[in-house]
N, C-alpha and C positions, 0 to 999 in steps of 0.2 A: 397740154399736160403730156409728159413723156409716158410711154407705155410702162405699165407696172410689171416688174419681174420679181418673182418670189425669191426669198433669200436663198433657198436651196440651189437655185440656178445662178443667181447674181454673185454669190460668194462661193461658188464651186471652185476648188483649188485648181490652179493652172500650172503650178510648179511643185516639185517635191517638197520644197520648204513650207508650203502652205497646207500640206496634208496634215490632218489632225489625228493624233492618237496612234500613229503607225510608224514610230521613229525607227525601230530596229529593221522593219521590213523595207522601209524606204532607203535606209542606208545600204542594205544589201543590194538593192537594185542599182543604186548609184555606183557602188563599187564594181558591179558587173559591167556597167556601161563604160566606166573609166578604164577598166582593164581589157575591154574588148572580148570578154568571155561570156558571150551571149548564147543561151540555149535556144533550140529551135521551137520549143513548146513550153508554155507556162500555164499553170492552173492557179487562179486566184479564188480562194474559197473563204467563206465567213458569213456572219449575219448580214442582214439587209442594212443598207445605209451607212456602211463603215468605210467606203471608198474603194471598192474593188474595180469598178469600171473606170472611175476617175484616175486611179493609178495606172490602169492599162493605157488610157489615152495619153497621160503624161509620159509614160514609158515610150509609147510609139512616137511621140513628138521629139523626145530627147535623143533617141538613138539616131535620128536622121538630121539633127541640128548641125549646121555647118560651122558654127562658132560657139561651142559650149563654154560656159563660164568656168573659172578655176574650181568652183565647188561642185561641178557636175550638173548644173542646171542648164536648160535650154535658153538661148539668147532672146527668143521671141522677136527677132528682127530679120533673120535671114529668110530667103524665099521659101524654104521648107516650113519654117515656123509660121510664116504669114499665110501660106496656103492651108495649113492645118487650122488656124484660127478662123479663116474665112470659109472653112468646110468645103474646099475645092481640091483637097489633096487626094491624089490617086494612090498614095503610098499607104493609106489607112483604109481598111475595108472592114466595116462592122456588120455583124449578122445577129439579129434577134432570134435566138433559137426557140423562144416561146411561141412565136407565130410562124417560123420558117424551120420546121423540124423534120421535113421529109427528105427522102433520098435525092429528089430533084434539086432541092436547095443546096445540098452538100455538093452535088455535081457542079452546080454553078460556081460554088466557091472554089472547087478544085480547078475549074477552068481559069479563074482569076489568078490562081497561084502560079500558073505557067507564064504570066505576063510579068516581065521584070519592072522594077521601079523606074519612073522617069527622072525624079530628082532624089538624090540621096542614095543610100546603100541598101536599105532594107525595105521590104514591104510587109506591113504588120496586119494580121487578120485577127480582129477582136470578135469572139463569139460569146455573147452574153446569154445567161441562163442556159448554159450548155447541157445541164441535166435534163432539159426538156426534149432533147433529140431522141428520135425513135431508135430502137435497137438496129434496124436496118441502116439508118443514117450513120450511126456510130460505126458499124462494120464497113460501110462504104468509105468512111473517113480514115480508117486505120492505116492503110498503106501510105497515103499521102502524109499523115501525121508522123509516121515512122521515118520516111525518107523524103523530106521536102526539098525543094531547091535551096541553094545557099542563101538566096535573098529573102526567103520566106520565114517569118516568125509568127507563131500562133500564140495568142493570149486568150485563154478561156476563163470565164467568170461563172461562179455558181454559188448558190446558198445551200445546196444539198449535195455535199460531196459523196455521200453514201450511195447515191443513185447513179453514179458514173461507173462505167464498166472498168474492171481492174486492168484490162488491156490498154485502156486510155490512160489510166493513172500511171502505169509503169512507163509511159513514154513522155511524161511531163515532169517539170520541176514544180513542186507544190508549195505555194505560199499561203499560210493560214493567217487571215486577218482577224484581229482580236476586237472585242467590243471596246468602244471608246469610253474611257473613264468619265465619271461624273464631273470631276474637276476640269478635265480637258474640254468638256462640252460647255461648262460654265464660263471658262475663259474665252472660248470662241463666241459665245452669245454676248458676253460683255464687250468684246471687240466690235461685233456687228452693231450693238446698241449705241456705242460711241460713234460709229460711222454714220448711223442714221439719226442721231440726236434723239434717242428714245430714253426716257427715264425708267430705270428698272430698280427693283429691290433685290438684293442678293438672295434672300430666301425664296423669292419667286423663281429666280433662275435655277435654284436647287430643285424646286418642284418640277420644273420643265425638264431638267436633265434626268431626274429619276424616272419621270414618265416616259422619256425616250428609250430607256432600257438599252443604252449603249449605241444607239443609232443617231448619227449626226443629222441625217436627212429628216428623221422624225422630229428631232429637237427643233430644227429650223422651221418645220411646218407648224408645230405647236406654237413656237415663238411668234410667227406671223399671225396666227389665229388670236393669240392673247393681245398682240399689239393692236389689231383691228378692234377688238372688244373694248380695250381701255383707251383707245385714241392716243396711243403713244405714251401712256403712263402705266407701266406694268407693275402692279402691286401684288403682294402675297395673297390678300383676301380675294382680289379679282381673279387671280390665277386658280385658286382653289374652287371658287364658284363656277368659273367657266369650264374647268375640266371635270367638275363633279367628283372631287376627290375628298376623302376623309383626311383632314389635316393631322399632323403629328400631335397637336395639342390634345386631340381626342384620346389617343392612346397613352399619352403621358398621364392624363387625368384618370382613366380607368385603371391604369397600373397603380396609381396612388390609392385608389379605392380598394383594390385587391390587397395591397399591403396593409391597409387599415382594417380589412374585413368588412368594408361598407358594401354589402351585397345589394341593398336597394338602389344605391346610387349607380352601381355598375350596370344593373339591369335597366335602369331608366336611360342610361347612356346608349345602350343597344337599341332601346325603343326609339330614342330621338334619331338615331342614325337610320333606322328603318323608315320612320316618318319622312325623312329627307330624301328617301328614294333609294337608299343603298341596300344591296342584297346582304342578308346575314352572313353569307359565306365570305363576301368581300370584307365585312367587318372582322370576322374571326381570323381570316388570312392576314389582314393588315396588322392585327394585334400580335399574331404569331411572329411576323417579321419584326415588329417593335421589340418583343421580348428577346428575339435572337440578337438584335443590336445591343440590348442591355447586357446580354450575357457576354458578348465579345468586348463590351466597354468596361468590364470589370478589371481587365488587365491592360496596362498602358501599351504593351507590345502588340495587342490585337485591336486597339482602338482605331487604327487606320483602316480596318476592314469595314467600318461604317461609312457609307456613301452619304456624307453630310458635310455641311460647312463647319468652320471652326466654332461658331456660336452654338450651332445645333449639337456638335460633338461634345462640347462642354456640358450641355444639358443632359445628354445621355450619360455622361460620366458621373454627373451629380446624382441622378436617380439610381444608377447602377450601384453606387456606393451604399445605398440604403437597402439593397436587395441581397438576400442570402442566395448563395449558389444553389442550395436545395430548392428554393422557391422558383428560381428562373428555369432550372433544368426541368422540373416537373411541369411548370406552367407551359413551357414550349412544347413539351410532349402532349399535354392535354389539348392545347389549341391546334397543334398539327394533326392529331388524330381526328379531331372534330372536322377540320377542313377536309381531310382525306375521306371520311365517311359521310360527308354532307349529302352527296347525291343519293346514297342508299337510304337516307332517313325519310320517313313518311312525314313527320312533323319537324320540318327543318328548323324553324325558329326555336322550338323546344330543345333540339340537340345543341344549338349554340348557347341557349340559356343555361343548360346543364353544365356545359363546359365552363361558363363564367362562374357558376356556383362552385364547381370543383376547384377552380383556381383561387377563388376568394376563401375557400376553406383550408388551403394549404397551410397558412399561418394562423388561422383562426377557426379551428374545427368546431362544428356545431355540437354542443354537449348532448350526449345521449341520456335519456331518462334513466335514473338510477333504479335498479331492480335488485331486490334482495337475492343473494345467491344461497341456495339451499344445498348443504352438503349431504351426500348419500349416507344412509344408515348402514354402518359397517360394524362387523364384529372385531373386537380386539381381545387379545388374550387377557383374561382376568376380568372382563366386563361382560355380563350376561347380555344376550341379545334382547332388544326391546321390541315388543310386539305392538302392532297398531292399537290394540286394546289398552296397553300400558300408556301409550302416548295420549290416548283420548280419555283416560280416566279423569273425571272432574276433580279439581283441587278441593281439598277440605277447607272449610272456613278458617280452621286454625292456621293452615299454611298461608292463605291469602291475607289473613288479618294478623299475622304475627307481629308486624310493627306496631299494631294498635293495642296490644295487651299490656297491662301495667307491669312494671318490673317486679320480679319476685325475689324474695330473700333467698339467697343461695343456701341449700341444705348441705350439711357436712357429709362427706362421702362415707358410705358404710364400709367399703373395702377398696383397696387400691386396685383399679382396673388393670387388666392385663394388656388391653389394647385401647387406643383412643376410640371413643364412640363417635359414630357418624351422625351429623344432624338429621333430624327426622324429615326435614324437607327435601333432602337429597341423600339417598341411600347408595350412591355410587361408591364402590371401594376406592380407596386412595391408591392409584396406580401411577407409575412414572409416565412421563409424556411419551406418546407413541407416534408412529408415522402417520396414522390415519386419524380422521376426525371422529370424535366420540359423541354420541347423543346421550346426555345425562337424563336422569329420571325427571328432573324438574322441567325438562323440555328445552333447555338452552343448549346451543351447540358450542362446544369448546374445542378448539384446535390445539395443535402442538404449540408449546410455549405460551399457553394461556390466551391466545388470540380469540376474540369473541366473534361469533357468527350470529346471524339473525335468530332470535330466541322465540320459542313457542310460548313462553311464560309471559303473562300479562305484565307489562311494565318493565320487562327485561331490556337491558341496553342493546342497541343495534348499531352496526357500523356499515357505512357505505363502502363501495369498492375503492374509492380514493383513500379513505381513512384506513381501510384494510391494508392497502399498499404501504402507507406510511408507517403503520404499526409493524408490518413485516420488516421494514428497513431498520426498525429500532431493536429487533431481536438480536441476540448474540449470534456471532458468525458460526456457521456449521459447514463442515467440509467432509462429510462422509463420502466415500467413493461411490460413484454411480456407474452402473453398467447399462448397456443398451436394452436388454430384456426388461429390466425394472423400469426404464424410461418409457418403453412402449406400453407397459401395463398401466403406469400412472397416466400416460397420455390418453388412454381409453377411459380411465376413471373420470377424467375431467369432463367428458361428454355428459356423464350422469349429473353433473353439478349445474348444467345449463339447460334444463328441460324446456324452458320457454324460448330459448334462442335457437330456432330451427335452422336458420341459415348458418349460424356459427357452428352448430352441431355437424351439419353437412360438411362444412369446410374443414373442421378438425378431423372428422371421420375419413375423409377422402385424401388427407395429407399423408406424407411419408416423413418420418423423423429418423435422424441418424445422429449418433453422438460422436463428437470430434474433440480430441485433446482433453477428454475427461469431463469438461464442463460446458462446452459449446454445443448447442443443439441446432442442427441444420434441418429446416422444415421446407419441404418441397410440395407445392400445390399446383393444381392444374389450370388456374385462371387468375386474372387480376382481381376479380370480385372476391375469390376466396382469400387471396392475400390481404385485401382490404379488410375483410371481416376479422381475420386473425389479428391484424395489426391494431384494430380498434380495441380488442380485448387482450392485448399483449401483456399489460401490467397485471391483470388478474390471473391470467394463465401462468405467467412466470412465478407469481406469488404462490400459486397452488403447487406448481412443480417443486419449488424450493422447499416448501413445508413438507410435502409428502416424501421427497427424496433426501431431506435433511442436508441440503447443500445450498448455501446462500450465494455461491459463486456461479450458479447456472445462468446462462444467457442464450438467446436464440436469434437466428436470422432466417428470413423467409425469402425464397426464390420461386419463380414461376417456371414451370416446365410443362408445355402442352402435352408431352408424351405421358406425363403423370396423371392426366385427367382420367376419371373413372371410365371403364369400358362400358359399352352399351350392353345391357343384359341380353343373354342368349334366349332365343325362342325355345319352347319345349322340344321341338324336333331337333334344333341345333344341339341342345343339351343331351338328348338321347344319342345323337350321332357321336358326340364327344365321349359319352360313357361307353358306347359300343366299341369305340376305338381303343379304350383303355382295358375293357374286359370283354373281348369278343365272344369267347366260349360261353361265359355265364349268360350273356344277353341272348345268344342264339338258343341256348338250352331253355331259357324262359319262354321265348317265342314259340319253340316247338312244343313244349309241354302244354301251354295254354292255347295253342292254335291261333296265335296272333298274326296279324298282317300289318306291314308297314306301308302306309299309303304315301 
């Protein structure tokens, strides 16, 4: 049996034409060779496994080839090419700077620079992982790199360009290698599978290409691993199981559950992934990437940004058509925030579950329990103030049993009344609708326009917040002018109507309101939690403002500004210092008169 050679070595490119995913860069090098305009120093930088060292070797072989082809490739037949392939060429000198990074190693290289080439015109020095050289080695190399002999060409390769001294960078032509696209990796893997007679599924190659993250060498290593695991029959299921990956079907299913508001199914899917050995952060990070792909799949012009095959891309496009942009944008933000804060969370699984709950509630919010809203007792011109004793006065049997009394024969009037008589059960004077809510004697709350509030009278009709909103929308339009002082007063009055909503009270109290264009209210809060609280009660808040200010065209928008967050209360000493700065003479006089001392 012949010795086994891994695919990364067996199918390593030997000509510019076989380099994968670097067409523009390869064409630039070929043009420089064809025109004879060669620099004395090159720097190849980029991610691992994209062909930096391979291109450096092809470049070294091609510039010394005696019979280059018309398209600028090496002939692979001349003495120079043959000695290169047999690794006996003295025109190519390679140095691994990761293990030879001292000044002495650079001095040995400089000695080699002085020796002219035996065959060919140039002597090429390839320095791999050049960023590993010490500062002293870099400084010893500077002079030679700036003024080398005519026959010397340096090609330096690195994955970390930022670690190289600027004095080195300024002396080199820099070539940035890009990550190899998923499609290019799939095509190369398909070619290798055909050469090796290996059966593969296109979806499996897509998974391998995405796992490689733009590195051809990583893709070939994974491909060899899967081939050994499947005995030459690379399937999608075998690839997922061997690489221990969450397949895309998982994220398609949980997204469908979120769109339908099926929270139990979504939570069980997370539990199933954890039982299979996946970290919760890996799950939420993968879902965030899936939601991002759905967001770009909503527009045909950005569909190409998804690194997936044609069949998978159509599946993304189909699911994206069922998603609202509002849902995708907020879902991506929630998932990304959870992934970002995962390390700082004490209960990591709970943080991921809460993110899933929030995403499932975007389109199907959980209904809050309906609580009666009690309007504050306020005085209105023409209506006497009601005391607690008046409100707590027991009803007379006649009042409560009025519907049960038999009908009486109407008596002829003794004299024409000057004013209509008010029924005995309610002695409230007939007044025109006012801006504030009025407490009647019977105990029911009647707002402007006849809207009913929760009543204190037994059997009185009540209205929920949703029905109150709908009844407000049926009221005639009102467009009285609104000024900002009146808006601020009414905004504070709303706090008194929600005594049981402490969190909402805090959010409303700590917010800042401004009136824009006469009808639009800009609300600024200090945190996302406060914005969420006000958003949940937005309908009732707007209804209250419209009724009190007699303007049905009012609308509001909420923004978050951390600078608007409430300040930390001052300590007594800090408060005293502040007052002393405002009134120094008065405070000093008080201290002297009473013999006080400030500790």
